[in-house]
C-alpha positions in Angstrom: 36.7 -21.1 35.9 35.7 -18.6 38.6 32.1 -17.7 39.4 32.6 -14.3 37.9 33.8 -15.8 34.7 30.9 -18.2 34.6 28.5 -15.3 35.2 30.0 -13.1 32.5 30.0 -16.1 30.1 26.3 -16.6 30.8 25.5 -12.9 30.3 27.5 -12.9 27.1 25.6 -15.9 25.7 22.2 -14.1 26.4 23.2 -10.8 24.9 20.8 -9.6 22.3 22.0 -9.4 18.7 23.5 -6.1 17.6 20.9 -5.7 14.9 17.6 -7.4 14.5 17.1 -7.6 10.8 13.6 -9.2 11.0 12.4 -6.3 13.2 14.0 -3.7 10.9 12.3 -5.3 7.9 8.9 -5.4 9.7 9.3 -1.7 10.7 10.3 -0.7 7.1 7.3 -2.5 5.8 5.0 -0.8 8.3 6.5 2.6 7.4 6.1 2.0 3.7 2.5 0.9 4.1 1.7 4.0 6.2 3.4 6.2 3.6 1.4 4.6 0.8 -1.9 5.1 2.7 -0.9 8.7 3.4 -0.3 9.2 -0.3 -3.7 7.8 -1.1 -5.2 10.1 1.5 -3.4 13.1 0.1 -4.9 12.3 -3.4 -8.5 12.2 -2.1 -9.0 16.0 -2.2 -7.7 16.2 -5.7 -10.0 13.4 -6.8 -13.0 15.2 -5.2 -12.0 18.4 -6.9 -11.7 16.6 -10.3 -15.2 15.1 -9.8 -16.6 18.6 -8.9 -15.0 20.1 -12.1 -16.4 17.3 -14.2 -19.8 17.7 -12.6 -19.7 21.4 -13.4 -18.9 20.6 -17.1 -22.0 18.5 -17.6 -23.9 21.3 -19.2 -21.1 21.9 -21.7 -20.4 18.3 -22.5 -24.1 17.2 -22.3 -25.1 18.0 -25.9 -22.0 16.1 -27.1 -22.9 13.0 -25.1 -24.8 11.3 -27.9 -21.8 11.3 -30.2 -19.2 10.7 -27.5 -21.2 8.0 -25.7 -20.3 5.3 -28.1 -16.7 6.3 -28.1 -16.3 6.6 -24.4 -18.1 3.4 -23.5 -15.1 1.1 -23.9 -12.9 3.5 -22.0 -15.4 3.6 -19.1 -15.5 -0.2 -19.1 -11.7 -0.4 -18.9 -11.6 2.3 -16.2 -14.2 0.3 -14.2 -12.1 -2.9 -14.6 -9.0 -1.1 -13.5 -10.8 0.3 -10.4 -12.1 -3.1 -9.4 -8.6 -4.6 -9.9 -7.0 -1.9 -7.8 -9.5 -2.3 -5.0 -9.1 -6.1 -5.0 -5.3 -5.7 -4.9 -5.5 -3.3 -2.0 -7.9 -5.6 -0.1 -5.8 -8.7 -0.8 -2.6 -6.9 0.3 -4.3 -5.9 3.6 -5.8 -9.4 4.0 -2.5 -11.3 3.4 -0.2 -8.8 4.9 2.8 -11.2 4.8 3.0 -11.0 1.0 4.9 -13.5 -1.1 7.1 -16.0 0.7 10.6 -16.1 -0.5 13.7 -17.9 0.8 14.9 -14.6 2.0 11.8 -13.6 3.9 12.4 -12.2 7.4 9.9 -14.3 9.2 
């Protein structure tokens, strides 16, 4: 084997893979996470507007609060539970960024 052939064989052995699937998976995950946070950020103004509208409706709904209070109390409790669950899920997904480990994980 000539020195040129040895050198070309050495460079061929150290050639990077054509596609790095682990890197592509990490980048896809980062892009998806960024899109999810951008979606949440886009919904914030709508939530603020909804709160403002509800606040403006207090004088209209106020007199009905005695009769509606008992009916809306379970719904408010469920909404509060859903909010706590959503916040905990978001916090846990940020805390344990790797997610579930499967045999096909790219790490």
